[in-house]
All heavy atoms as a GROMACS GRO file, in nm:
protein
  480
    1MET      N    1   0.082  -0.119   0.000
    1MET     CA    2   0.000   0.000   0.000
    1MET      C    3   0.087   0.125   0.000
    1MET      O    4   0.055   0.221  -0.069
    1MET     CB    5  -0.092  -0.001   0.122
    1MET     CG    6  -0.166   0.126   0.137
    1MET     SD    7  -0.332   0.093   0.183
    1MET     CE    8  -0.388   0.254   0.214
    2LEU      N    9   0.192   0.125   0.076
    2LEU     CA   10   0.280   0.241   0.081
    2LEU      C   11   0.344   0.268  -0.055
    2LEU      O   12   0.355   0.383  -0.097
    2LEU     CB   13   0.388   0.221   0.188
    2LEU     CG   14   0.486   0.336   0.206
    2LEU    CD1   15   0.411   0.462   0.246
    2LEU    CD2   16   0.590   0.302   0.309
    3SER      N   17   0.382   0.162  -0.126
    3SER     CA   18   0.445   0.181  -0.257
    3SER      C   19   0.347   0.241  -0.357
    3SER      O   20   0.384   0.324  -0.441
    3SER     CB   21   0.501   0.050  -0.310
    3SER     OG   22   0.396  -0.043  -0.330
    4SER      N   23   0.219   0.204  -0.349
    4SER     CA   24   0.120   0.262  -0.440
    4SER      C   25   0.097   0.410  -0.407
    4SER      O   26   0.073   0.490  -0.497
    4SER     CB   27  -0.011   0.185  -0.436
    4SER     OG   28  -0.068   0.194  -0.308
    5LEU      N   29   0.105   0.449  -0.281
    5LEU     CA   30   0.091   0.590  -0.244
    5LEU      C   31   0.211   0.670  -0.294
    5LEU      O   32   0.195   0.783  -0.340
    5LEU     CB   33   0.079   0.605  -0.093
    5LEU     CG   34  -0.052   0.559  -0.031
    5LEU    CD1   35  -0.045   0.569   0.121
    5LEU    CD2   36  -0.167   0.640  -0.084
    6ILE      N   37   0.328   0.612  -0.287
    6ILE     CA   38   0.448   0.681  -0.335
    6ILE      C   39   0.440   0.700  -0.486
    6ILE      O   40   0.469   0.807  -0.538
    6ILE     CB   41   0.575   0.605  -0.294
    6ILE    CG1   42   0.593   0.612  -0.142
    6ILE    CG2   43   0.698   0.662  -0.364
    6ILE    CD1   44   0.701   0.523  -0.088
    7ILE      N   45   0.397   0.597  -0.557
    7ILE     CA   46   0.385   0.608  -0.703
    7ILE      C   47   0.278   0.710  -0.740
    7ILE      O   48   0.296   0.792  -0.828
    7ILE     CB   49   0.353   0.469  -0.764
    7ILE    CG1   50   0.474   0.377  -0.749
    7ILE    CG2   51   0.313   0.483  -0.911
    7ILE    CD1   52   0.446   0.233  -0.787
    8ALA      N   53   0.165   0.709  -0.670
    8ALA     CA   54   0.056   0.802  -0.700
    8ALA      C   55   0.098   0.946  -0.670
    8ALA      O   56   0.058   1.038  -0.742
    8ALA     CB   57  -0.068   0.766  -0.619
    9SER      N   58   0.178   0.967  -0.568
    9SER     CA   59   0.220   1.103  -0.537
    9SER      C   60   0.321   1.156  -0.639
    9SER      O   61   0.336   1.276  -0.654
    9SER     CB   62   0.280   1.110  -0.397
    9SER     OG   63   0.402   1.039  -0.393
   10GLY      N   64   0.389   1.068  -0.711
   10GLY     CA   65   0.487   1.111  -0.810
   10GLY      C   66   0.427   1.147  -0.944
   10GLY      O   67   0.492   1.207  -1.028
   11GLU      N   68   0.300   1.112  -0.966
   11GLU     CA   69   0.236   1.143  -1.094
   11GLU      C   70   0.200   1.290  -1.100
   11GLU      O   71   0.148   1.346  -1.005
   11GLU     CB   72   0.110   1.058  -1.112
   11GLU     CG   73   0.138   0.911  -1.129
   11GLU     CD   74   0.011   0.832  -1.151
   11GLU    OE1   75  -0.092   0.894  -1.183
   11GLU    OE2   76   0.016   0.710  -1.136
   12SER      N   77   0.228   1.351  -1.214
   12SER     CA   78   0.192   1.491  -1.229
   12SER      C   79   0.048   1.502  -1.279
   12SER      O   80   0.000   1.418  -1.353
   12SER     CB   81   0.287   1.560  -1.326
   12SER     OG   82   0.275   1.502  -1.454
   13SER      N   83  -0.019   1.608  -1.238
   13SER     CA   84  -0.156   1.630  -1.279
   13SER      C   85  -0.159   1.682  -1.423
   13SER      O   86  -0.079   1.766  -1.462
   13SER     CB   87  -0.222   1.732  -1.187
   13SER     OG   88  -0.350   1.763  -1.233
   14LYS      N   89  -0.250   1.630  -1.500
   14LYS     CA   90  -0.264   1.671  -1.640
   14LYS      C   91  -0.368   1.781  -1.657
   14LYS      O   92  -0.405   1.816  -1.768
   14LYS     CB   93  -0.303   1.550  -1.724
   14LYS     CG   94  -0.208   1.433  -1.713
   14LYS     CD   95  -0.106   1.436  -1.821
   14LYS     CE   96  -0.028   1.309  -1.828
   14LYS     NZ   97   0.096   1.310  -1.755
   15THR      N   98  -0.416   1.837  -1.547
   15THR     CA   99  -0.522   1.938  -1.553
   15THR      C  100  -0.480   2.060  -1.634
   15THR      O  101  -0.558   2.109  -1.716
   15THR     CB  102  -0.563   1.980  -1.412
   15THR    OG1  103  -0.601   1.864  -1.338
   15THR    CG2  104  -0.678   2.079  -1.415
   16ALA      N  105  -0.358   2.107  -1.615
   16ALA     CA  106  -0.312   2.225  -1.689
   16ALA      C  107  -0.312   2.198  -1.839
   16ALA      O  108  -0.348   2.284  -1.919
   16ALA     CB  109  -0.172   2.264  -1.642
   17PHE      N  110  -0.271   2.078  -1.877
   17PHE     CA  111  -0.271   2.040  -2.019
   17PHE      C  112  -0.412   2.041  -2.076
   17PHE      O  113  -0.436   2.094  -2.185
   17PHE     CB  114  -0.207   1.903  -2.036
   17PHE     CG  115  -0.225   1.844  -2.173
   17PHE    CD1  116  -0.159   1.898  -2.282
   17PHE    CD2  117  -0.308   1.736  -2.193
   17PHE    CE1  118  -0.176   1.845  -2.408
   17PHE    CE2  119  -0.325   1.682  -2.319
   17PHE     CZ  120  -0.259   1.736  -2.427
   18TYR      N  121  -0.507   1.982  -2.002
   18TYR     CA  122  -0.644   1.976  -2.051
   18TYR      C  123  -0.707   2.115  -2.059
   18TYR      O  124  -0.780   2.146  -2.155
   18TYR     CB  125  -0.729   1.885  -1.962
   18TYR     CG  126  -0.686   1.740  -1.966
   18TYR    CD1  127  -0.669   1.666  -1.850
   18TYR    CD2  128  -0.662   1.676  -2.088
   18TYR    CE1  129  -0.630   1.535  -1.855
   18TYR    CE2  130  -0.623   1.545  -2.094
   18TYR     CZ  131  -0.607   1.474  -1.977
   18TYR     OH  132  -0.568   1.343  -1.982
   19VAL      N  133  -0.680   2.199  -1.962
   19VAL     CA  134  -0.736   2.335  -1.963
   19VAL      C  135  -0.677   2.416  -2.078
   19VAL      O  136  -0.750   2.480  -2.155
   19VAL     CB  137  -0.712   2.405  -1.828
   19VAL    CG1  138  -0.745   2.552  -1.837
   19VAL    CG2  139  -0.792   2.338  -1.718
   20ALA      N  140  -0.544   2.411  -2.094
   20ALA     CA  141  -0.480   2.487  -2.202
   20ALA      C  142  -0.524   2.437  -2.339
   20ALA      O  143  -0.552   2.517  -2.429
   20ALA     CB  144  -0.328   2.479  -2.189
   21GLY      N  145  -0.534   2.307  -2.354
   21GLY     CA  146  -0.580   2.252  -2.481
   21GLY      C  147  -0.726   2.286  -2.510
   21GLY      O  148  -0.762   2.316  -2.623
   22GLY      N  149  -0.808   2.283  -2.407
   22GLY     CA  150  -0.949   2.318  -2.424
   22GLY      C  151  -0.969   2.464  -2.460
   22GLY      O  152  -1.051   2.497  -2.546
   23VAL      N  153  -0.892   2.550  -2.396
   23VAL     CA  154  -0.900   2.694  -2.428
   23VAL      C  155  -0.854   2.718  -2.571
   23VAL      O  156  -0.917   2.794  -2.646
   23VAL     CB  157  -0.818   2.777  -2.327
   23VAL    CG1  158  -0.802   2.920  -2.374
   23VAL    CG2  159  -0.881   2.772  -2.190
   24LEU      N  160  -0.747   2.653  -2.612
   24LEU     CA  161  -0.696   2.669  -2.748
   24LEU      C  162  -0.798   2.616  -2.850
   24LEU      O  163  -0.824   2.682  -2.952
   24LEU     CB  164  -0.562   2.598  -2.765
   24LEU     CG  165  -0.498   2.604  -2.902
   24LEU    CD1  166  -0.470   2.748  -2.943
   24LEU    CD2  167  -0.369   2.522  -2.904
   25ALA      N  168  -0.857   2.502  -2.824
   25ALA     CA  169  -0.957   2.446  -2.915
   25ALA      C  170  -1.081   2.534  -2.922
   25ALA      O  171  -1.136   2.559  -3.030
   25ALA     CB  172  -0.994   2.305  -2.872
   26GLY      N  173  -1.126   2.584  -2.807
   26GLY     CA  174  -1.241   2.673  -2.805
   26GLY      C  175  -1.216   2.802  -2.881
   26GLY      O  176  -1.301   2.851  -2.954
   27PHE      N  177  -1.096   2.857  -2.864
   27PHE     CA  178  -1.056   2.977  -2.937
   27PHE      C  179  -1.058   2.951  -3.087
   27PHE      O  180  -1.108   3.034  -3.164
   27PHE     CB  181  -0.918   3.023  -2.892
   27PHE     CG  182  -0.861   3.137  -2.971
   27PHE    CD1  183  -0.910   3.265  -2.953
   27PHE    CD2  184  -0.760   3.116  -3.062
   27PHE    CE1  185  -0.857   3.371  -3.026
   27PHE    CE2  186  -0.707   3.221  -3.135
   27PHE     CZ  187  -0.756   3.349  -3.118
   28ALA      N  188  -1.006   2.837  -3.129
   28ALA     CA  189  -1.003   2.804  -3.272
   28ALA      C  190  -1.144   2.791  -3.330
   28ALA      O  191  -1.171   2.841  -3.440
   28ALA     CB  192  -0.924   2.675  -3.294
   29VAL      N  193  -1.232   2.726  -3.257
   29VAL     CA  194  -1.370   2.710  -3.305
   29VAL      C  195  -1.440   2.845  -3.311
   29VAL      O  196  -1.506   2.878  -3.410
   29VAL     CB  197  -1.447   2.610  -3.215
   29VAL    CG1  198  -1.595   2.612  -3.247
   29VAL    CG2  199  -1.391   2.470  -3.230
   30LEU      N  200  -1.426   2.924  -3.205
   30LEU     CA  201  -1.489   3.057  -3.203
   30LEU      C  202  -1.437   3.145  -3.316
   30LEU      O  203  -1.514   3.211  -3.386
   30LEU     CB  204  -1.464   3.124  -3.068
   30LEU     CG  205  -1.521   3.264  -3.050
   30LEU    CD1  206  -1.673   3.259  -3.050
   30LEU    CD2  207  -1.469   3.326  -2.922
   31LEU      N  208  -1.307   3.143  -3.336
   31LEU     CA  209  -1.246   3.223  -3.442
   31LEU      C  210  -1.294   3.179  -3.580
   31LEU      O  211  -1.321   3.262  -3.667
   31LEU     CB  212  -1.094   3.214  -3.433
   31LEU     CG  213  -1.013   3.312  -3.514
   31LEU    CD1  214  -1.042   3.454  -3.470
   31LEU    CD2  215  -0.865   3.281  -3.498
   32SER      N  216  -1.308   3.049  -3.601
   32SER     CA  217  -1.354   3.002  -3.731
   32SER      C  218  -1.501   3.038  -3.755
   32SER      O  219  -1.539   3.073  -3.867
   32SER     CB  220  -1.333   2.851  -3.745
   32SER     OG  221  -1.413   2.782  -3.652
   33VAL      N  222  -1.583   3.030  -3.651
   33VAL     CA  223  -1.724   3.068  -3.666
   33VAL      C  224  -1.737   3.216  -3.698
   33VAL      O  225  -1.811   3.255  -3.789
   33VAL     CB  226  -1.804   3.032  -3.539
   33VAL    CG1  227  -1.942   3.095  -3.540
   33VAL    CG2  228  -1.816   2.882  -3.525
   34ILE      N  229  -1.663   3.299  -3.626
   34ILE     CA  230  -1.667   3.442  -3.654
   34ILE      C  231  -1.615   3.470  -3.795
   34ILE      O  232  -1.673   3.551  -3.869
   34ILE     CB  233  -1.584   3.521  -3.549
   34ILE    CG1  234  -1.651   3.512  -3.412
   34ILE    CG2  235  -1.569   3.667  -3.591
   34ILE    CD1  236  -1.566   3.567  -3.299
   35GLY      N  237  -1.509   3.404  -3.835
   35GLY     CA  238  -1.453   3.425  -3.968
   35GLY      C  239  -1.547   3.383  -4.080
   35GLY      O  240  -1.549   3.445  -4.187
   36MET      N  241  -1.626   3.277  -4.057
   36MET     CA  242  -1.718   3.231  -4.160
   36MET      C  243  -1.844   3.317  -4.169
   36MET      O  244  -1.905   3.327  -4.275
   36MET     CB  245  -1.758   3.086  -4.136
   36MET     CG  246  -1.647   2.988  -4.167
   36MET     SD  247  -1.698   2.817  -4.160
   36MET     CE  248  -1.725   2.794  -3.986
   37THR      N  249  -1.882   3.378  -4.057
   37THR     CA  250  -2.007   3.455  -4.058
   37THR      C  251  -1.986   3.603  -4.091
   37THR      O  252  -2.081   3.671  -4.127
   37THR     CB  253  -2.079   3.444  -3.922
   37THR    OG1  254  -1.992   3.489  -3.818
   37THR    CG2  255  -2.121   3.301  -3.896
   38GLN      N  256  -1.864   3.653  -4.076
   38GLN     CA  257  -1.836   3.794  -4.105
   38GLN      C  258  -1.727   3.802  -4.211
   38GLN      O  259  -1.609   3.777  -4.183
   38GLN     CB  260  -1.789   3.866  -3.978
   38GLN     CG  261  -1.894   3.869  -3.870
   38GLN     CD  262  -1.845   3.942  -3.746
   38GLN    OE1  263  -1.736   3.997  -3.744
   38GLN    NE2  264  -1.927   3.942  -3.643
   39PRO      N  265  -1.764   3.835  -4.334
   39PRO     CA  266  -1.667   3.834  -4.444
   39PRO      C  267  -1.554   3.936  -4.428
   39PRO      O  268  -1.445   3.916  -4.482
   39PRO     CB  269  -1.749   3.865  -4.568
   39PRO     CG  270  -1.884   3.903  -4.522
   39PRO     CD  271  -1.897   3.871  -4.378
   40ASP      N  272  -1.574   4.043  -4.354
   40ASP     CA  273  -1.470   4.144  -4.339
   40ASP      C  274  -1.392   4.130  -4.208
   40ASP      O  275  -1.332   4.224  -4.159
   40ASP     CB  276  -1.528   4.285  -4.349
   40ASP     CG  277  -1.634   4.312  -4.243
   40ASP    OD1  278  -1.683   4.215  -4.182
   40ASP    OD2  279  -1.666   4.430  -4.221
   41PHE      N  280  -1.391   4.011  -4.150
   41PHE     CA  281  -1.321   3.984  -4.025
   41PHE      C  282  -1.176   3.952  -4.052
   41PHE      O  283  -1.147   3.874  -4.141
   41PHE     CB  284  -1.388   3.868  -3.951
   41PHE     CG  285  -1.319   3.829  -3.825
   41PHE    CD1  286  -1.333   3.904  -3.712
   41PHE    CD2  287  -1.239   3.716  -3.820
   41PHE    CE1  288  -1.270   3.868  -3.595
   41PHE    CE2  289  -1.175   3.679  -3.705
   41PHE     CZ  290  -1.191   3.755  -3.591
   42PRO      N  291  -1.083   4.004  -3.980
   42PRO     CA  292  -1.086   4.112  -3.883
   42PRO      C  293  -1.090   4.247  -3.954
   42PRO      O  294  -1.044   4.260  -4.067
   42PRO     CB  295  -0.958   4.094  -3.804
   42PRO     CG  296  -0.864   4.025  -3.895
   42PRO     CD  297  -0.950   3.943  -3.987
   43LYS      N  298  -1.139   4.345  -3.886
   43LYS     CA  299  -1.170   4.473  -3.949
   43LYS      C  300  -1.054   4.570  -3.954
   43LYS      O  301  -1.070   4.683  -3.993
   43LYS     CB  302  -1.288   4.538  -3.878
   43LYS     CG  303  -1.414   4.458  -3.896
   43LYS     CD  304  -1.532   4.527  -3.838
   43LYS     CE  305  -1.655   4.441  -3.862
   43LYS     NZ  306  -1.776   4.501  -3.818
   44GLY      N  307  -0.938   4.533  -3.914
   44GLY     CA  308  -0.825   4.624  -3.920
   44GLY      C  309  -0.695   4.552  -3.897
   44GLY      O  310  -0.691   4.437  -3.856
   45ASP      N  311  -0.588   4.623  -3.924
   45ASP     CA  312  -0.456   4.564  -3.908
   45ASP      C  313  -0.425   4.536  -3.762
   45ASP      O  314  -0.362   4.435  -3.729
   45ASP     CB  315  -0.350   4.657  -3.967
   45ASP     CG  316  -0.216   4.590  -3.986
   45ASP    OD1  317  -0.216   4.472  -4.029
   45ASP    OD2  318  -0.113   4.655  -3.958
   46GLY      N  319  -0.472   4.622  -3.672
   46GLY     CA  320  -0.450   4.601  -3.529
   46GLY      C  321  -0.522   4.479  -3.477
   46GLY      O  322  -0.469   4.402  -3.396
   47ALA      N  323  -0.646   4.460  -3.522
   47ALA     CA  324  -0.723   4.342  -3.481
   47ALA      C  325  -0.658   4.214  -3.534
   47ALA      O  326  -0.651   4.114  -3.464
   47ALA     CB  327  -0.866   4.352  -3.531
   48TYR      N  328  -0.608   4.220  -3.656
   48TYR     CA  329  -0.540   4.104  -3.716
   48TYR      C  330  -0.417   4.066  -3.633
   48TYR      O  331  -0.398   3.949  -3.599
   48TYR     CB  332  -0.501   4.138  -3.859
   48TYR     CG  333  -0.421   4.031  -3.929
   48TYR    CD1  334  -0.483   3.917  -3.978
   48TYR    CD2  335  -0.284   4.046  -3.947
   48TYR    CE1  336  -0.409   3.819  -4.042
   48TYR    CE2  337  -0.210   3.949  -4.010
   48TYR     CZ  338  -0.273   3.834  -4.059
   48TYR     OH  339  -0.200   3.738  -4.121
   49LYS      N  340  -0.337   4.166  -3.599
   49LYS     CA  341  -0.216   4.138  -3.520
   49LYS      C  342  -0.251   4.091  -3.380
   49LYS      O  343  -0.183   4.006  -3.323
   49LYS     CB  344  -0.128   4.263  -3.514
   49LYS     CG  345  -0.063   4.295  -3.646
   49LYS     CD  346   0.021   4.420  -3.638
   49LYS     CE  347   0.081   4.453  -3.775
   49LYS     NZ  348   0.160   4.576  -3.770
   50GLY      N  349  -0.357   4.144  -3.323
   50GLY     CA  350  -0.401   4.101  -3.190
   50GLY      C  351  -0.445   3.957  -3.188
   50GLY      O  352  -0.413   3.882  -3.095
   51ILE      N  353  -0.518   3.916  -3.290
   51ILE     CA  354  -0.565   3.778  -3.299
   51ILE      C  355  -0.446   3.683  -3.318
   51ILE      O  356  -0.440   3.577  -3.254
   51ILE     CB  357  -0.668   3.763  -3.412
   51ILE    CG1  358  -0.796   3.836  -3.373
   51ILE    CG2  359  -0.696   3.616  -3.442
   51ILE    CD1  360  -0.894   3.852  -3.486
   52ILE      N  361  -0.354   3.721  -3.404
   52ILE     CA  362  -0.234   3.638  -3.424
   52ILE      C  363  -0.154   3.629  -3.295
   52ILE      O  364  -0.106   3.521  -3.258
   52ILE     CB  365  -0.147   3.696  -3.538
   52ILE    CG1  366  -0.221   3.689  -3.671
   52ILE    CG2  367  -0.014   3.624  -3.547
   52ILE    CD1  368  -0.251   3.551  -3.721
   53GLY      N  369  -0.140   3.740  -3.223
   53GLY     CA  370  -0.067   3.740  -3.097
   53GLY      C  371  -0.134   3.652  -2.992
   53GLY      O  372  -0.067   3.575  -2.922
   54LEU      N  373  -0.266   3.663  -2.981
   54LEU     CA  374  -0.338   3.580  -2.885
   54LEU      C  375  -0.327   3.432  -2.921
   54LEU      O  376  -0.308   3.348  -2.832
   54LEU     CB  377  -0.485   3.623  -2.879
   54LEU     CG  378  -0.575   3.546  -2.784
   54LEU    CD1  379  -0.523   3.555  -2.641
   54LEU    CD2  380  -0.718   3.597  -2.793
   55ALA      N  381  -0.338   3.401  -3.048
   55ALA     CA  382  -0.323   3.262  -3.091
   55ALA      C  383  -0.183   3.210  -3.057
   55ALA      O  384  -0.168   3.096  -3.010
   55ALA     CB  385  -0.350   3.249  -3.240
   56ALA      N  386  -0.083   3.291  -3.077
   56ALA     CA  387   0.055   3.249  -3.046
   56ALA      C  388   0.071   3.225  -2.896
   56ALA      O  389   0.133   3.125  -2.855
   56ALA     CB  390   0.154   3.355  -3.094
   57VAL      N  391   0.014   3.312  -2.814
   57VAL     CA  392   0.023   3.293  -2.669
   57VAL      C  393  -0.048   3.166  -2.626
   57VAL      O  394   0.004   3.089  -2.543
   57VAL     CB  395  -0.036   3.417  -2.596
   57VAL    CG1  396  -0.058   3.389  -2.448
   57VAL    CG2  397   0.054   3.537  -2.616
   58LEU      N  398  -0.164   3.138  -2.684
   58LEU     CA  399  -0.238   3.017  -2.648
   58LEU      C  400  -0.163   2.891  -2.692
   58LEU      O  401  -0.160   2.791  -2.619
   58LEU     CB  402  -0.378   3.020  -2.709
   58LEU     CG  403  -0.473   3.125  -2.650
   58LEU    CD1  404  -0.605   3.126  -2.727
   58LEU    CD2  405  -0.496   3.100  -2.503
   59VAL      N  406  -0.104   2.894  -2.810
   59VAL     CA  407  -0.027   2.778  -2.858
   59VAL      C  408   0.096   2.755  -2.770
   59VAL      O  409   0.126   2.642  -2.731
   59VAL     CB  410   0.013   2.796  -3.006
   59VAL    CG1  411   0.115   2.692  -3.048
   59VAL    CG2  412  -0.110   2.788  -3.095
   60ILE      N  413   0.166   2.861  -2.736
   60ILE     CA  414   0.284   2.848  -2.650
   60ILE      C  415   0.242   2.797  -2.512
   60ILE      O  416   0.311   2.712  -2.454
   60ILE     CB  417   0.360   2.982  -2.641
   60ILE    CG1  418   0.425   3.013  -2.776
   60ILE    CG2  419   0.462   2.981  -2.530
   60ILE    CD1  420   0.479   3.154  -2.788
   61GLY      N  421   0.131   2.845  -2.462
   61GLY     CA  422   0.082   2.798  -2.332
   61GLY      C  423   0.046   2.651  -2.335
   61GLY      O  424   0.076   2.576  -2.241
   62ALA      N  425  -0.020   2.607  -2.442
   62ALA     CA  426  -0.055   2.465  -2.454
   62ALA      C  427   0.070   2.379  -2.467
   62ALA      O  428   0.079   2.271  -2.407
   62ALA     CB  429  -0.147   2.444  -2.574
   63CYS      N  430   0.167   2.425  -2.542
   63CYS     CA  431   0.293   2.351  -2.556
   63CYS      C  432   0.368   2.345  -2.423
   63CYS      O  433   0.422   2.240  -2.386
   63CYS     CB  434   0.383   2.414  -2.662
   63CYS     SG  435   0.321   2.394  -2.829
   64ALA      N  436   0.369   2.455  -2.350
   64ALA     CA  437   0.435   2.456  -2.219
   64ALA      C  438   0.366   2.361  -2.121
   64ALA      O  439   0.432   2.289  -2.047
   64ALA     CB  440   0.438   2.598  -2.164
   65ALA      N  441   0.232   2.360  -2.122
   65ALA     CA  442   0.159   2.269  -2.035
   65ALA      C  443   0.187   2.124  -2.071
   65ALA      O  444   0.196   2.038  -1.984
   65ALA     CB  445   0.010   2.299  -2.044
   66THR      N  446   0.202   2.097  -2.199
   66THR     CA  447   0.235   1.961  -2.242
   66THR      C  448   0.372   1.918  -2.191
   66THR      O  449   0.388   1.809  -2.140
   66THR     CB  450   0.234   1.953  -2.397
   66THR    OG1  451   0.106   1.994  -2.444
   66THR    CG2  452   0.263   1.814  -2.445
   67ILE      N  453   0.468   2.006  -2.204
   67ILE     CA  454   0.605   1.974  -2.160
   67ILE      C  455   0.610   1.960  -2.008
   67ILE      O  456   0.673   1.868  -1.955
   67ILE     CB  457   0.703   2.080  -2.210
   67ILE    CG1  458   0.714   2.073  -2.363
   67ILE    CG2  459   0.840   2.065  -2.145
   67ILE    CD1  460   0.786   2.189  -2.425
   68ILE      N  461   0.542   2.046  -1.937
   68ILE     CA  462   0.546   2.044  -1.790
   68ILE      C  463   0.479   1.918  -1.735
   68ILE      O  464   0.528   1.858  -1.640
   68ILE     CB  465   0.481   2.171  -1.734
   68ILE    CG1  466   0.571   2.292  -1.765
   68ILE    CG2  467   0.456   2.160  -1.584
   68ILE    CD1  468   0.505   2.425  -1.736
   69THR      N  469   0.368   1.878  -1.795
   69THR     CA  470   0.294   1.763  -1.742
   69THR      C  471   0.342   1.630  -1.797
   69THR      O  472   0.294   1.526  -1.756
   69THR     CB  473   0.144   1.777  -1.771
   69THR    OG1  474   0.122   1.784  -1.911
   69THR    CG2  475   0.087   1.900  -1.703
   70ALA      N  476   0.437   1.632  -1.889
   70ALA     CA  477   0.485   1.504  -1.947
   70ALA      C  478   0.571   1.428  -1.849
   70ALA      O  479   0.629   1.475  -1.759
   70ALA     CB  480   0.565   1.532  -2.072
   0.00000   0.00000   0.00000
């Protein structure tokens, strides 16, 4: 019993990975729906750069969560 507790305590939680992946997937779905329903999306160069920046942050966060929880 003690050995199973030691093994269980050594396992890392995958919650951060699931949350980061879920947020990234939700962002991708939301962005695609907005893009399909509004032909002039995004409406400016600043909005375009902001969306690209947010997507990059979410991807880096998901990758970091993957590496940390592996």
